[in-house]
C-alpha positions as CSV (number, residue, x, y, z in Angstrom):
1,M,44.4,-67.2,-61.5
2,N,43.2,-69.8,-64.1
3,T,39.9,-70.0,-62.1
4,I,39.4,-66.2,-62.3
5,K,40.0,-66.3,-66.1
6,K,37.5,-69.1,-66.5
7,N,34.9,-67.2,-64.5
8,L,35.4,-64.1,-66.6
9,E,35.2,-66.1,-69.8
10,F,31.9,-67.6,-68.5
11,V,30.4,-64.2,-67.8
12,R,31.4,-62.9,-71.3
13,N,29.7,-65.8,-72.9
14,L,26.4,-65.1,-71.1
15,S,23.5,-63.6,-73.1
16,R,22.6,-60.0,-72.6
17,S,19.4,-60.8,-70.6
18,S,21.3,-63.2,-68.3
19,K,23.9,-60.4,-67.6
20,I,21.1,-58.0,-66.6
21,V,19.5,-60.6,-64.2
22,A,22.9,-61.4,-62.7
23,T,23.6,-57.6,-62.1
24,L,20.3,-57.1,-60.4
25,V,20.9,-60.1,-58.1
26,L,24.3,-58.7,-57.2
27,V,22.9,-55.2,-56.4
28,A,20.2,-56.7,-54.2
29,L,22.7,-58.8,-52.4
30,I,24.9,-55.7,-51.7
31,L,22.0,-53.6,-50.4
32,F,20.9,-56.5,-48.1
33,V,24.4,-56.7,-46.6
34,M,24.6,-52.9,-46.1
35,R,21.3,-52.7,-44.4
36,L,22.2,-55.6,-42.1
37,G,25.4,-53.9,-41.1
38,S,23.8,-50.5,-40.4
39,N,20.8,-51.8,-38.5
40,P,21.1,-50.6,-34.8
41,A,20.8,-53.0,-31.9
42,L,17.4,-53.6,-30.6
43,P,16.6,-51.2,-27.7
44,A,16.9,-52.6,-24.2
45,T,13.7,-53.3,-22.5
46,T,12.6,-50.1,-20.7
47,S,10.6,-49.8,-17.5
48,S,7.0,-48.6,-17.7
49,Y,7.9,-46.3,-14.7
50,E,9.7,-43.6,-16.6
51,T,8.3,-40.6,-14.7
52,H,9.7,-39.8,-11.3
53,V,7.8,-37.8,-8.7
54,S,8.3,-36.6,-5.2
55,L,5.7,-36.5,-2.4
56,A,5.1,-34.1,0.5
57,S,2.3,-33.7,3.0
58,V,-0.2,-30.9,2.7
59,A,0.7,-29.8,6.2
60,S,4.4,-29.3,5.2
61,F,3.3,-26.9,2.5
62,S,0.8,-25.0,4.7
63,G,3.3,-24.7,7.5
64,Q,6.1,-23.3,5.4
65,A,7.1,-19.6,5.6
66,G,6.3,-18.5,2.1
67,S,6.3,-15.1,0.5
68,L,3.7,-12.8,-1.1
69,P,5.0,-11.2,-4.3
70,V,3.8,-7.7,-5.0
71,T,4.9,-4.6,-6.9
72,G,5.8,-1.4,-5.0
73,K,7.1,2.1,-5.5
74,V,10.1,3.7,-3.9
75,V,9.5,7.0,-2.3
76,S,11.7,9.4,-0.4
77,V,11.0,10.3,3.3
78,N,13.4,12.9,4.8
79,K,11.5,13.2,8.1
80,A,8.8,11.2,9.9
81,S,6.6,12.4,12.7
82,I,5.2,9.7,15.0
83,L,1.8,10.4,16.5
84,A,0.2,8.4,19.4
85,V,-2.7,6.3,18.1
86,S,-3.9,5.8,21.7
87,S,-3.9,7.8,24.8
88,G,-2.3,6.8,28.0
89,E,0.8,6.9,30.2
90,I,4.3,6.3,28.8
91,V,5.8,3.5,30.9
92,S,9.1,2.9,29.0
93,L,11.4,4.7,26.5
94,S,13.9,2.6,24.6
95,H,15.8,5.6,23.2
96,V,16.8,9.2,24.0
97,L,17.1,12.3,21.9
98,G,19.8,11.9,19.3
99,D,19.8,8.1,19.1
100,Q,20.0,6.3,15.8
101,V,17.1,3.9,15.2
102,V,16.3,1.5,12.3
103,A,12.9,1.1,10.7
104,G,10.6,-1.0,12.8
105,E,12.5,-0.5,16.1
106,V,10.5,0.2,19.3
107,I,11.0,3.7,20.7
108,A,8.4,3.8,23.5
109,N,5.6,1.8,25.1
110,F,2.3,3.1,26.6
111,E,0.8,1.4,29.6
112,N,-0.7,-1.7,28.1
113,S,-1.4,-4.2,30.8
114,S,-5.1,-4.4,29.9
115,Q,-4.3,-4.9,26.2
116,R,-1.8,-7.7,27.0
117,A,-4.3,-9.3,29.3
118,A,-6.9,-9.1,26.5
119,V,-4.4,-10.8,24.1
120,L,-3.9,-13.7,26.6
121,Q,-7.6,-14.0,27.1
122,A,-8.3,-14.1,23.4
123,Q,-5.4,-16.6,22.9
124,G,-7.1,-18.8,25.4
125,A,-10.4,-18.6,23.6
126,Y,-8.6,-19.4,20.3
127,D,-6.9,-22.4,21.8
128,S,-10.2,-23.6,23.2
129,A,-11.7,-23.3,19.7
130,R,-8.9,-25.3,18.3
131,V,-9.6,-28.1,20.8
132,L,-13.2,-27.9,19.9
133,Y,-12.3,-28.4,16.2
134,T,-10.1,-31.3,17.0
135,K,-12.9,-33.0,19.0
136,A,-15.5,-32.3,16.2
137,S,-13.1,-33.9,13.7
138,G,-13.0,-37.0,15.9
139,S,-9.2,-37.3,16.0
140,T,-8.8,-37.2,19.8
141,A,-12.3,-37.9,21.1
142,E,-12.6,-39.7,24.3
143,N,-15.4,-41.7,25.9
144,S,-18.6,-40.0,24.8
145,G,-20.2,-40.0,28.3
146,T,-17.1,-38.5,29.9
147,A,-16.6,-35.9,27.1
148,S,-20.2,-34.9,27.2
149,S,-20.1,-34.4,31.0
150,Q,-16.9,-32.4,30.9
151,A,-18.2,-30.2,28.1
152,T,-21.4,-29.5,29.9
153,Q,-19.5,-28.5,33.0
154,S,-17.3,-26.3,30.9
155,A,-20.4,-24.6,29.5
156,Q,-21.6,-24.0,33.1
157,D,-18.2,-22.6,34.1
158,A,-18.2,-20.3,31.0
159,K,-21.7,-19.1,31.9
160,T,-20.5,-18.2,35.4
161,V,-17.5,-16.3,34.0
162,A,-19.8,-14.4,31.6
163,L,-22.2,-13.4,34.4
164,L,-19.2,-12.2,36.5
165,A,-17.9,-10.3,33.5
166,M,-21.3,-8.6,33.1
167,Q,-21.4,-7.8,36.9
168,S,-17.9,-6.4,36.8
169,S,-18.7,-4.3,33.7
170,V,-21.8,-2.8,35.3
171,A,-19.5,-1.6,38.1
172,S,-16.9,-0.3,35.7
173,L,-19.4,1.6,33.5
174,D,-21.0,3.1,36.6
175,D,-17.6,4.3,37.8
176,A,-16.5,5.6,34.4
177,L,-19.7,7.5,33.7
178,H,-21.4,8.5,36.9
179,T,-18.3,8.9,39.1
180,K,-15.6,10.2,36.7
181,A,-17.3,11.7,33.7
182,D,-20.3,13.3,35.5
183,S,-17.9,15.2,37.7
184,L,-17.3,17.6,34.7
185,F,-21.1,18.3,34.3
186,S,-23.8,20.2,36.0
187,N,-27.1,18.2,36.5
188,P,-25.6,15.3,34.4
189,R,-28.7,13.1,34.7
190,V,-31.4,15.8,34.2
191,Q,-30.1,18.6,32.0
192,P,-26.3,18.0,31.6
193,Q,-24.1,21.1,31.0
194,L,-20.4,20.7,30.5
195,N,-18.4,22.8,33.0
196,L,-15.6,23.5,30.5
197,T,-14.9,26.3,28.0
198,V,-14.3,24.5,24.8
199,S,-13.4,26.2,21.5
200,D,-15.7,23.8,19.6
201,S,-19.3,24.6,20.4
202,Q,-20.7,21.8,18.2
203,L,-18.6,19.3,20.1
204,V,-20.0,20.5,23.4
205,S,-23.5,20.2,22.1
206,D,-22.8,16.6,20.8
207,I,-21.4,15.6,24.2
208,E,-24.3,17.0,26.2
209,N,-26.8,15.3,23.8
210,E,-24.9,12.0,24.2
211,R,-25.0,12.3,28.0
212,V,-28.8,12.8,27.8
213,A,-29.1,9.7,25.7
214,L,-27.1,7.7,28.2
215,G,-29.4,8.7,31.0
216,N,-29.1,6.6,34.2
217,L,-26.8,4.0,32.8
218,S,-26.3,2.3,36.1
219,K,-30.0,1.6,36.5
220,T,-30.3,0.3,32.9
221,A,-27.3,-2.0,33.2
222,N,-28.3,-3.4,36.5
223,A,-31.8,-4.2,35.2
224,L,-30.2,-6.0,32.2
225,L,-28.0,-8.0,34.5
226,K,-30.9,-8.9,36.8
227,N,-33.0,-10.2,33.9
228,T,-30.2,-12.3,32.3
229,T,-30.9,-16.1,32.1
230,Q,-29.1,-18.9,30.3
231,A,-31.7,-18.5,27.5
232,N,-30.9,-14.9,26.8
233,L,-27.3,-14.7,28.1
234,N,-25.8,-14.2,24.6
235,A,-28.3,-11.5,23.6
236,N,-28.0,-9.6,26.9
237,I,-24.2,-9.7,26.9
238,T,-24.3,-8.4,23.3
239,E,-26.6,-5.5,24.4
240,M,-24.2,-4.7,27.3
241,I,-21.2,-4.6,24.9
242,S,-23.2,-2.1,22.7
243,M,-24.0,-0.1,25.8
244,A,-20.3,0.0,26.8
245,Q,-19.2,1.0,23.2
246,T,-21.6,3.9,23.4
247,V,-20.0,5.0,26.6
248,E,-16.5,4.6,25.1
249,A,-17.5,6.9,22.1
250,F,-18.9,9.5,24.6
251,L,-15.6,9.4,26.6
252,T,-13.5,9.7,23.4
253,N,-15.4,12.9,22.6
254,M,-14.7,14.0,26.2
255,V,-11.0,13.5,25.6
256,T,-11.2,15.6,22.5
257,A,-13.1,18.3,24.3
258,L,-10.4,18.5,27.1
259,N,-7.7,18.8,24.4
260,K,-9.6,21.9,23.1
261,T,-10.5,23.4,26.5
262,V,-9.5,27.0,27.0
263,T,-7.7,27.8,30.3
264,S,-9.0,30.5,32.6
265,P,-8.4,31.7,36.2
266,S,-11.1,29.3,37.4
267,V,-9.9,26.4,35.2
268,P,-6.1,26.6,35.1
269,A,-4.0,24.2,33.0
270,S,-3.2,22.0,36.0
271,V,-7.0,21.3,36.5
272,I,-7.3,20.4,32.8
273,V,-4.5,17.9,33.0
274,T,-6.1,16.3,36.1
275,D,-9.4,16.1,34.2
276,Q,-7.6,14.5,31.2
277,V,-6.1,11.8,33.4
278,L,-9.5,11.2,35.0
279,I,-11.3,10.8,31.7
280,A,-8.5,8.8,30.1
281,A,-8.8,6.4,33.1
282,A,-12.5,6.2,32.6
283,R,-12.1,5.4,28.9
284,S,-9.5,2.7,29.6
285,E,-11.8,1.2,32.2
286,T,-14.6,1.1,29.6
287,I,-12.4,-0.4,26.9
288,A,-11.3,-3.1,29.3
289,A,-14.9,-3.8,30.1
290,I,-15.7,-4.2,26.4
291,S,-12.8,-6.6,26.0
292,S,-13.8,-8.6,29.0
293,L,-17.4,-8.9,27.8
294,T,-16.4,-9.8,24.2
295,N,-14.0,-12.5,25.3
296,A,-16.5,-13.9,27.9
297,K,-19.1,-14.1,25.1
298,S,-16.7,-15.8,22.8
299,S,-15.7,-18.3,25.4
300,Y,-19.3,-19.0,26.4
301,S,-20.4,-19.5,22.7
302,A,-17.4,-21.9,22.2
303,A,-18.3,-23.9,25.4
304,L,-21.9,-24.2,24.3
305,S,-20.8,-25.5,20.9
306,N,-18.4,-27.9,22.5
307,A,-21.1,-29.3,24.8
308,T,-23.4,-29.8,21.9
309,I,-20.8,-31.6,19.8
310,A,-19.7,-33.8,22.8
311,S,-23.3,-34.8,23.5
312,N,-23.8,-35.9,19.9
313,S,-20.6,-37.8,19.4
314,A,-17.1,-37.7,20.9
315,N,-15.6,-40.0,18.3
316,A,-16.6,-38.4,15.1
317,G,-18.3,-35.1,14.5
318,T,-20.9,-34.5,11.8
319,M,-20.1,-32.2,8.9
320,N,-22.4,-29.6,10.6
321,D,-20.4,-29.9,13.8
322,I,-17.1,-29.5,12.0
323,A,-18.4,-26.4,10.1
324,S,-19.6,-24.9,13.4
325,A,-16.2,-25.6,15.0
326,Q,-14.5,-24.0,12.0
327,A,-16.7,-20.9,12.4
328,T,-15.8,-20.8,16.1
329,I,-12.1,-20.8,15.2
330,K,-12.7,-17.9,12.8
331,S,-14.5,-15.9,15.4
332,A,-11.9,-16.6,18.1
333,L,-9.1,-15.8,15.7
334,G,-10.8,-12.5,14.8
335,A,-11.0,-11.6,18.5
336,L,-7.3,-12.6,18.9
337,D,-6.2,-10.5,15.9
338,A,-8.2,-7.5,17.2
339,A,-6.6,-7.8,20.6
340,K,-3.1,-8.0,19.1
341,A,-4.0,-4.9,17.0
342,N,-5.0,-3.0,20.1
343,L,-1.8,-4.0,21.8
344,E,0.2,-2.8,18.8
345,K,-1.4,0.6,19.1
346,T,0.4,1.0,22.5
347,I,3.8,0.4,21.0
348,V,5.7,3.3,19.3
349,R,7.9,2.1,16.4
350,A,10.2,3.9,14.1
351,P,8.7,4.1,10.6
352,I,12.1,4.9,9.0
353,S,15.8,4.6,9.9
354,G,17.4,7.8,11.1
355,T,18.2,10.1,14.1
356,I,15.6,11.0,16.7
357,I,15.5,14.8,16.5
358,S,12.5,15.3,18.8
359,L,11.3,13.2,21.8
360,P,8.9,15.5,23.7
361,V,7.7,12.8,26.1
362,S,9.2,11.2,29.3
363,R,8.4,8.2,31.3
364,G,5.3,8.8,33.3
365,D,3.9,11.4,31.0
366,Y,0.2,11.2,30.1
367,V,-0.1,11.5,26.3
368,P,-3.5,12.1,24.6
369,S,-4.3,10.5,21.2
370,F,-2.8,12.0,18.1
371,T,-0.1,13.8,20.0
372,Q,3.4,13.8,18.5
373,V,5.7,11.5,20.5
374,A,8.8,11.5,18.3
375,Q,10.3,12.8,15.1
376,I,13.0,11.1,13.1
377,S,15.2,12.7,10.5
378,N,17.3,11.1,7.8
379,P,17.8,13.1,4.6
380,G,17.6,10.8,1.6
381,T,15.8,7.9,3.5
382,L,13.7,5.7,1.2
383,Q,10.8,3.5,1.9
384,V,8.6,1.3,-0.4
385,L,4.8,1.6,-0.7
386,V,2.9,-1.4,-1.8
387,Y,-0.8,-2.3,-1.9
388,V,-2.3,-5.7,-1.0
389,T,-5.8,-7.1,-1.0
390,A,-7.8,-7.2,2.2
391,E,-7.5,-11.0,2.2
392,D,-3.7,-10.9,1.9
393,A,-3.5,-8.2,4.6
394,K,-4.7,-10.7,7.1
395,I,-1.6,-12.8,6.8
396,I,1.0,-10.0,7.1
397,A,2.0,-8.0,10.1
398,V,4.1,-5.1,11.3
399,G,7.6,-6.2,12.0
400,E,7.7,-9.0,9.4
401,K,10.5,-8.9,6.8
402,A,10.4,-8.1,3.1
403,V,12.9,-8.5,0.2
404,I,13.0,-5.8,-2.5
405,N,14.3,-6.7,-6.0
406,N,15.6,-10.0,-4.6
407,K,18.5,-8.3,-2.8
408,T,17.5,-5.4,-0.5
409,N,16.2,-6.3,2.9
410,G,13.2,-4.4,4.4
411,V,10.8,-4.6,7.3
412,I,7.0,-3.9,7.3
413,T,6.5,-0.8,9.4
414,F,2.8,0.0,8.7
415,V,-0.3,-1.8,7.6
416,A,-3.3,0.5,6.9
417,P,-6.4,-0.4,9.0
418,A,-8.8,0.3,6.0
419,L,-9.0,0.1,2.2
420,D,-7.5,3.0,0.2
421,P,-10.5,4.6,-1.5
422,T,-8.5,5.2,-4.7
423,T,-6.9,1.7,-5.1
424,G,-9.5,-0.4,-3.2
425,K,-6.6,-2.1,-1.5
426,I,-4.6,-2.0,1.8
427,Q,-1.5,0.2,1.9
428,V,1.6,-1.3,3.4
429,K,4.8,0.7,4.1
430,I,8.2,-1.0,4.1
431,G,11.2,0.6,5.8
432,I,14.8,0.0,4.7
433,P,16.9,-0.7,7.9
434,G,20.2,-1.3,6.0
435,D,21.9,-0.3,2.7
436,Q,19.5,1.4,0.3
437,S,22.0,2.3,-2.4
438,A,20.4,-0.2,-4.9
439,L,17.1,1.8,-4.8
440,T,16.2,5.0,-6.5
441,D,13.4,7.4,-5.6
442,G,10.4,6.9,-7.9
443,D,11.5,3.4,-9.1
444,T,8.9,0.6,-9.4
445,V,10.3,-2.5,-7.7
446,S,9.3,-6.1,-7.0
447,V,8.7,-6.9,-3.4
448,S,8.4,-10.3,-1.6
449,L,6.6,-9.9,1.7
450,V,7.8,-12.8,3.9
451,L,4.9,-14.6,5.5
452,P,5.3,-16.0,9.1
453,K,5.7,-19.8,9.5
454,V,2.5,-21.4,10.6
455,D,2.3,-24.2,13.2
456,I,-0.3,-26.6,11.7
457,T,-1.6,-29.8,13.1
458,K,-3.0,-32.8,11.3
459,T,-6.6,-31.8,11.8
460,E,-6.3,-28.0,11.6
461,A,-6.1,-26.0,8.5
462,R,-3.9,-23.0,8.1
463,K,-4.8,-20.1,10.5
464,E,-8.6,-20.2,10.5
465,G,-9.1,-23.9,10.2
466,S,-10.8,-23.4,6.9
467,Y,-8.2,-23.8,4.2
468,F,-4.7,-25.2,3.4
469,I,-2.0,-23.6,1.3
470,I,-0.1,-25.5,-1.4
471,P,2.2,-24.4,-4.3
472,I,0.2,-23.8,-7.6
473,V,2.5,-26.3,-9.3
474,A,1.2,-29.0,-7.0
475,A,-2.3,-28.7,-8.5
476,K,-3.4,-29.4,-12.1
477,I,-6.3,-27.7,-13.9
478,T,-8.5,-30.3,-15.7
479,P,-11.7,-29.8,-17.7
480,D,-13.6,-31.1,-14.5
481,G,-11.7,-28.7,-12.2
482,P,-8.4,-28.6,-10.3
483,V,-7.0,-31.8,-8.8
484,V,-4.0,-32.9,-6.8
485,F,-2.3,-36.3,-7.2
486,T,-1.8,-39.0,-4.6
487,V,0.0,-42.3,-5.3
488,S,-1.5,-45.8,-5.0
489,S,0.4,-48.9,-6.1
490,S,2.8,-46.8,-8.2
491,T,-0.2,-45.2,-10.0
492,L,-1.3,-41.5,-9.9
493,V,-4.8,-40.9,-8.4
494,A,-6.5,-37.6,-9.1
495,N,-8.2,-36.0,-6.1
496,P,-10.6,-33.1,-6.9
497,I,-10.1,-29.9,-4.9
498,T,-11.7,-26.5,-4.5
499,F,-9.5,-23.4,-5.1
500,G,-9.6,-20.3,-2.9
501,A,-7.6,-17.1,-3.4
502,I,-4.2,-17.2,-5.2
503,S,-1.3,-15.4,-3.5
504,G,1.8,-15.3,-5.7
505,A,3.0,-18.9,-6.3
506,Q,0.7,-20.3,-3.7
507,V,-3.0,-21.2,-3.8
508,R,-5.5,-21.8,-1.0
509,V,-7.4,-25.1,-1.0
510,L,-10.8,-24.9,0.5
511,S,-11.7,-28.6,0.3
512,G,-10.5,-31.9,-1.0
513,V,-7.4,-32.4,1.1
514,T,-6.3,-33.2,4.7
515,A,-3.2,-32.1,6.5
516,D,-1.6,-35.6,6.5
517,M,-2.4,-36.3,2.8
518,E,0.8,-37.0,0.8
519,I,0.5,-35.3,-2.6
520,V,2.8,-35.0,-5.6
521,S,4.7,-31.8,-5.2
522,D,4.8,-30.9,-8.9
523,A,1.8,-32.0,-11.0
524,R,2.9,-30.5,-14.3
525,G,2.6,-32.9,-17.2
526,L,1.0,-35.6,-15.1
527,S,-2.4,-37.3,-15.4
528,G,-4.5,-39.7,-13.4
529,G,-3.8,-43.4,-13.9
530,Q,-0.2,-42.7,-15.0
531,K,2.5,-45.2,-13.8
532,I,5.2,-43.4,-11.9
533,M,8.2,-44.0,-9.6
534,V,8.3,-42.2,-6.3
535,D,11.7,-40.6,-5.4
536,L,12.8,-41.1,-1.8
537,P,13.4,-38.0,0.3
538,K,17.0,-36.8,0.1
């Protein structure tokens, strides 16, 4: 206590200036202590790898079953009439009058053995083109001498098949025109006159003029076959295809004329039916010849390209070889798609769900084109109309699924074969096989068209062999163009790419990637040279 009194006495005896200095020193000391107490601990050392990314192969993206988002309109369809889009014999009926059917369900099948054979043949040509692309890319090349010899032999075999196809087609065209169609004419090769009473005089005139233009087809076709050599095989087979297509158009008009033929005592209905079957058989024979010639030409062209590439190099194709192989794949795929489309025309599907109220055909009946084969009724039935680009239409198909407003299931029942002149796009109809209570006639809805899963190999791009598909978020747009990121030594590496068409949340990549390239699955916020940590797959 005495010590405290002595200290206070000492402070009172200090001069005024000394007291001010002492006060300032005390305040500074207090502030220093307070700052020392409130200063946070130094941050722990942080890793330079703060950004985590995940990797996926380009093939895994391209092979996924994605979806195509579009906008559609709900429309009411109380009744749907189904017309035959091809003529022929009904070989099977899956339902009878009064049955309930759902949208997309098969009701009947026309005789389609030739169409199924054409699909198998086109599939073989497509598979051959894929092998050609693989060899051109150098991934499975064998000894160059052996590969070249095998490819040359394959080209010779393909040439033999093509010549046989031409020979068979000459016989088919001769039978279709001179044996079958000419039986309905007087003086068919000199001054043809149709021996039918048809209500359309202009059609009769057109048919007779077409027959004059065809002349002695058998003689012309045989001369073409006789003058065919390896040098002009492609050109001559193309000319024969054109010749067969002209015959097919002529026979199509004949079918129409028979549908418009007026019966008479000399030409009763039974005779007309017999003639219809005869001309339909001639037309089917001609279509089969066209398909056989087209596939033989594609196979021969593919075999020639294969032989050329094999003779140059079996281990690594040049860029020109690869481009040629890709073009061959596109051509073969086009032929395959066309064959599948022709097959689909022989299958009668329900465009809406409902009850079959009319089924005027039976198994074994011959049905001309554009004849009603069924009628379905379902008051209040809804369907959705959407429009897609011609490019997007190539990757959707009848029978594939759709999701409307993220909750209502649908099925694609129709894809228009040509552009709508008003919208400039392809119309697609979506049936509702299940509950449609969430939809209202006239509503605008969001639709996701489910795309089929694609089986993709390491050396083949999606579908045509010319592009890959990745999510848009896997690419980054830079001032120098779009890039995707790969990882090297925990560092991002930017790889320039070329964009194609954008479909919803996906984009087509035309160049810059390979199927087995591991890329960052989400490139948002990243940049080349950045340090990262790669997350392991879960």
